C-alpha positions in Angstrom: -15.2 7.8 -4.3 -17.5 6.4 -1.6 -19.7 4.8 -4.3 -16.7 3.3 -6.1 -15.4 1.8 -2.8 -18.8 0.4 -2.0 -19.0 -1.2 -5.5 -15.5 -2.7 -5.2 -16.3 -4.2 -1.8 -19.5 -5.7 -3.2 -17.5 -7.3 -6.0 -14.9 -8.7 -3.6 -17.6 -10.2 -1.3 -19.3 -11.8 -4.3 -16.1 -13.4 -5.4 -15.3 -14.7 -2.0 -12.2 -12.6 -1.3 -11.2 -13.0 2.4 -10.8 -9.9 4.5 -7.2 -10.6 5.2 -6.4 -10.8 1.5 -8.3 -7.6 0.7 -6.6 -5.7 3.5 -3.2 -6.9 2.4 -3.7 -6.0 -1.2 -5.0 -2.6 -0.3 -2.1 -1.9 2.0 0.4 -3.1 -0.6 -1.0 -0.9 -3.3 -1.4 2.1 -1.0 2.2 1.9 0.2 3.5 1.5 -3.4 1.6 4.5 -4.6 2.8 6.7 -1.8 6.4 5.6 -2.4 6.1 6.3 -6.1 4.7 9.8 -5.4 7.6 10.5 -3.0 10.2 9.1 -5.3 11.1 6.2 -3.0 11.9 8.4 0.1 10.8 6.0 2.9 11.1 8.6 5.7 8.7 11.0 3.9 6.5 8.1 2.9 6.3 6.8 6.5 5.3 10.2 7.6 2.6 10.5 4.9 1.3 7.1 5.8 1.2 7.9 9.5 3.5 4.9 10.4 7.0 4.5 11.8 9.9 4.4 9.4 10.8 0.9 10.6 7.3 -0.4 10.1 7.4 0.9 6.5 10.8 -0.7 5.9 9.5 -4.0 7.1 6.4 -3.8 4.9 8.5 -2.8 1.9 10.4 -6.0 2.4 7.4 -8.1 3.1 5.6 -6.9 0.0 8.7 -7.0 -2.1 8.4 -3.3 -3.0 12.2 -2.8 -2.9 12.3 -1.8 -6.6 9.8 1.0 -5.9 11.7 2.3 -2.9 15.0 3.0 -4.8 15.5 6.6 -5.7 15.4 7.4 -9.4 18.0 9.7 -11.0 
């Protein structure tokens, strides 16, 4: 995994991706994946991510991940 990350970072640097953009995209995808894994349960996702529930809720809105956070039947 370390080699894959190194390769990805290298490609991003070559393409001129700014750090802020890279961090934002990583955070968005990471949160989305955890929410999907926990079937949209934001309390459990916040705990798994190591952040406060309110912080997760704000980021879900900021990244427009609302459709991911809804529980599925």
